[in-house]
N, C-alpha and C positions, 0 to 999 in steps of 0.2 A: 337668533331669528333667521329663518330660511325664507329667502325672497323667491317668489315663483312667477313665471310667465305662463300664460295659457293660450293655446291655439286649438280651438275645437272645430273649426271649419263648419260651423252650423249644426253640429251634432246635438242630439237630444240630451246627452249626458252633461252638457256644459253647466246648466243651472244647478243640478244636484252636486256636481263636482265642486263648483265654486262655494256652495253652501258648506260642504264638508271641509274644504280647505280653510274657509273663513272662520269656522268654529274651533280650529286648532290654534291654541295660543302661541305655538312655536312657528307659525307659518304666516307670511304676508303675501297676498297676491298683488304684485306690482302692476301688472297690465294684462288685459285681455287683448291679445294681438289680433289684428284683422286677418292676417294670413302668414304664411311662412316667411315671406320677404320681410314683413314687419317684425317678425320674431328675430330673424337674423340681425337686422339692424339694431334692435333693442339689446340683444345679447352682447353685441360688440361694445356697448357702453360700459360693461363690466359691473353692473349693479344687481344682477340676478344670480341665483345659485342653481335653480332647477327650472326646466321647461316641460310643462305637461302638454303633450301634443296628440292630436288624433292621428293614428297610424295612417289613415287614408287621406290626410290633408294634402291638397295639391302642392307639389314642390318639395315635399319631404323626401329627401333621398340621402345617399351616403355623404356627398359633399356638405349638405346642410347639417347633418349630424356632426361631421368633422368640424364644421365652423363653430357649432355650439361647444363642443369639447375643447376646442382651441381657446375659447374664452371662458373656460371653467364653468360652463353651464351644463348640468347633467340632464339628459333627456329622459322623460318617463312617457311611454306610449300607452294610450288607451286603445285597446283592441276592439274592433267592431263586434257586434253580436254574431253568434253562429259558431261553428267549429273553429277553434282558434289555432289548430295546428299550423296551417299555412301562414296565419297572421304572425304567430310567434317566430316562425322560420324567417319571415321577411324582416321582422324587427331585429333579429340576430344578425342578418346580413347587412342591415343598415348600420349596425354598431350600437343599437339600443339594448342595454342590458336589463333595464327595469321596465316591466309592463304590468298592466292591470286590465282586467276585462271590463267592458262597458257596463255590465251588470253588477260589478263589484266596486263601484266608485266609493262606497262607504269605507273601503280600506285604502283609498288613495292617499290620505295624509301619511299613513305609516310607510307606504312605498316611497313617497316624496322625501320623507325624513331619512329613510334608509339610503336613497340615492345620494342625497346631499352629504351624508356622512361617509360615503364611499363603499358601502357594502353591496351596492348595485341593486337592491330591492330583489324582486323576483327575476332571476336571469332568464333572458330569452335564449333558448337553445339554438345551436347551429344546425341541428336537424331535429324535426319534430314529426310525430305521427300524422298521417293524413286522416280525413274524416272516417275512413273505414278501419283505422287502427294499424294499418301497415306502416312500417317505418319509412320515412323519406330520407334516403342517404345518397349524397352525391357520389357518382362513380369516380373512383380515384383515377388520376391521370396515368396513362400507360407510357412506358419508355422514358427516356430522358427528356426534360423540357426543352423546347426549342430556344433558339437565341433570338434576341431582338436587335435588329440593326436599324438605327435611325439615320436617314439620309438628310443632311442639313447643309446649309451654305449661306453665304452672304446675299444681300439683295442684288438685283440685276440679272435674274434669270440665268444662272451659270449652268443649268441643266439638271437640277435636283430631281425633277419628276422623271426625266428620261433615264437617269442613272438608277433611281429606285425601281422602276418597272423592269429595267434590264437586269439588275442584280437578282430581283425576285424570280424572274423567268429562268435565269441561268441556274440558280439554286434548285428550282423545280426540275430542270433538265437533269440534274445530278441525283435525282431520286428523293430529294427532300420534299416534305409537304410544307408549302409556303403560303402565308397570307400577306398580301400587300394592303397596307392601310393608308388611305389618303387622309392625313390629319392636318392638311394645309387649310387653315381657317381664313386665309387671305385670297388664295387663287387656286382652289382645288381643280385638278385637271385629269386625274387618272381615268375617270369614266369616259371622258371624250377621247383621251389618248388611246384607250384600249377598245374603243368601239362598243362600250356597254351602254345601252339605252335602258335606263332604269327609272321608274316613276318614284322610287323611294330611295333616299340617301341612306347608305349603310351606316354612316357616322351618326346621323340623326336617329336612326332606329336604335343604335347602340345607346344613345343618350336617353331615349325613352325607357329602354330596358334597365339602364342603370338607375333611373329614377324610381323604379319599382323593386329594385334589388334582385332582378332576375337575369342580369347580363351574363354573369359567370356561367349559369346553367344553359343559357340560350344563345351563346356567342355565335354558334354556327348559323343561326337564323338571320344574322345581319350580313352574311357574306354572299357574294355572287361568284359562282364557279366559272373559271375560264377554261380549265382542263382538269383532269383527275387529280393533279397535284398542286395546282395554282388557283387561288381564289383572291378576291379583292373586296375590301370594304370601301365603297365609293364615298366621295367627300361631299361637302356642302353644295347644294344646287345653286345657292346665291351666297355671296360673302357676308351679307347682312344677317344671316341666320347663325352666326357664330355664337350668339348669346344662348342658344339652345344647348350648346355643348358645355355643360357646367364643369366646374373643377372636379377632377377625379374620374371623369368618363373615360378619357384616353388611357389613363393608368390602369383602370379596371379592365378595359378592353384588351390591352396588351398582356396583362397578367393572365386573363382567361385564355387568350388566343395561343400563348406560348405553350400551353399544356398540350396542344394538338400539333405543333410543328414550329418551324421558324417564322419570324415575323419581320417584314421590312416596312418601315414607316416613312412615308413622304411627308416632310414637315415644311412649315413656312420659315421665312428668314428672320423676322423680328423676334427679339427675346425680351424687350423691355416689359416690365410689369405695369399693371393698372393700379394707380394709387388708391382707387376706391374699392378695389376688389375685396380687401379685408373687411370692409364694413358691410358689404352686401352678401358675402359668402358665395358669390357666383363665379369668381375667377375672372381673369381678364381675357382679352382676345388671344393672347399668346400663351395662355395656360396649356393648350393642347400641345404646343411645341415643347415647352419646358418639361411637361410630363413625359413626353416621348423620349426626350434626351435623358431625363433622369432615370427612365426605366431601361435604357439601352445597354446592352453588353458592349457594343462598340458603336461609335459614331463615324459615318462616312461623310467627311466634309468636302463638298464639291465647290471648286473655284474655277473661274475662267482663266485660261493661260494667256492673259494679255495684260498690259500695264494697269488698266483700270481694275480688271478682275483680281489681279495680284494685290493691289492696294486694299481692295475690299476684303480679300481673304486674310490679310495680315490683321486688320481690325477685328474681323469676325472670330479669329482664333483666340484673341485676347478676351473678347466678350464671352466666348464659349467657356473658357476656363473660369471666368468670374461668376458665370451663371450656374454652370453644372458641376464644376469641380473636376477632380481627377478621373475622368472617364477615358477609356481607350479611344484614340482618334486615328483614323487613316485619312490622309489628304489625297483627294482625287483631282488632278488638274485636267480639266475638260477642254476640248477643242484645241489641243496642241497641234500646231501647224508650222510648216517651214517658213511661211511668209512673215512670221514674227521675228525671225532673225536670231533666235536664241536656241541653243542646244538644250537637251534635257538636263545635262549636268549644270549648265548655267542657271536654269530655272530652279533646279534642286538646291543650289547654293543660296539663292535668294530666299526660298521657302524655309530653309533650315534656320534662318534668322527670325522667323515669325513665332517660333515656339516648337516644343517637342511633339512628335507624332509617332505612332507605331510604325507607319510606313508611308511612302509616297508613291503614287501611281499616276501615269500619264494616259489620258484617253484621247485618241486622235479626233480631229475634226472630220467626222464622217457624215456629212450632210445628206448624202444619198441614202444611206441606211436609215437615218432618222426619218427622212421624208417618206421613204417607202413604208416604214412602220406606221407613221401617223396617218397617211392616206388610206391605208388598208385596215386600220384599227387593230393591228397585230403587235405582238411583242417583238423585240429584236431577234429573239431566238426563232420565232416563227418565220421571220423574214429571211432566214438563211445566213450563211457565213458573211461576215463583214469585219472590217478593221476595228470598229467600235465594239462589236461583240467579242472579239478576241481580247481587247483591252479589259472589258468587264469580266471576262473569264479569268484573267490574271488577278483581278481584285478578289474574285470568289475563291481562287486558289489560295490566296493569303488568308481570307476569312475562314474558309473550311479546308484546312490542309488535308491532303490525301483524298479529297473527293474527286471523282472522275465523271466527266461529262458523258451523258447518255445521248443516244440518238433521239432527236426531237420526234414527237408523234406526228403523223401525217396532218397536213393543214386542214383537210376536210374534217377529220375527227375533232380537232380542236375547235374549229368554227361551229361544228354541229353542237358540241358541248356548250359553247357559249350561247348559242341561240336557244337551245332546248332546256338547259338546266337553270332553274330559278330557285334561289334559296329563301325567298320571301313570298 
């Protein structure tokens, strides 16, 4: 007996579909769910085999489909009336293999039984013809994919955002195309730090596109250009909107963005999970950070070079290993200064006991350079030579061996690009 859940979102096909399903002796309709959230919670109970969902049901996105599959519930999408090329393409992007047209619900029991037995029903193609019959094919990425660098560190404001923006700008100065992503769901700050006055959060725009299955194709639309080689995806306008960034959004964003160049991700400090996330399918507040760390080629761990900061760094490195596993780690000790009374070799000896890392870098306490960049809304590169910029350049030398810094573009050109170019 195949147990089925149904989410029709008020569609006209619900009654005939229920009638067809009820007439099949091998199918039992367990519940008509109110919405996708109700569906996800019911699926987590482990009593259903198949979910029949309206493709245009609010909240049906990739993470929701992943949640169903994780609980062994196979989704079957009912496509709206009209040309179904785009609808089939969207279903394929969401991970739904079995589909049936709204006008063909008489065949729904057969598709449901096929999905339950693992043959996938009628597969939704990865690319489908448009209404005029022309094939819709995603353009293949050109060149080597970019690298993802996640900038993370313990609580206490050790300088994660400053380092992330500085590394991104330095990579761009060396000729790389770079996207800076503000994925901090606790205290996003890149928009304010870089003087970007934007009405729309890039991260929330990415979340909406991910919900429709269009993020990978339209990833450039959520970026704000700072100069010809550097762009930013701005973070949350308010911390309480983290719920809109569902599980899988950051992972999809980074996967799509790296096809166009390098990606530097500014993350939040906390890593602990949400106990209720598995029931809701929505992910917890720290999901964005763990997804960024999991997708990273390297993690730049920023810690403060003082007694409190070093103690927090020691705990953070242990937590990072337990959460993410064996990812490449470079430790950046920020705000190193003579007043601490320690030499770099003494601090390095202490940090070596915290755990293994690819390399250790010291960044000087250069308050003047940071203040100058913050007040003017510019990157450290635009602010001119400084001790901190030279320290970050040494980090980039290690991350991108053989790269050579280029002359920064004139400030007027960069500021003009920032004011004049809008990606949304």
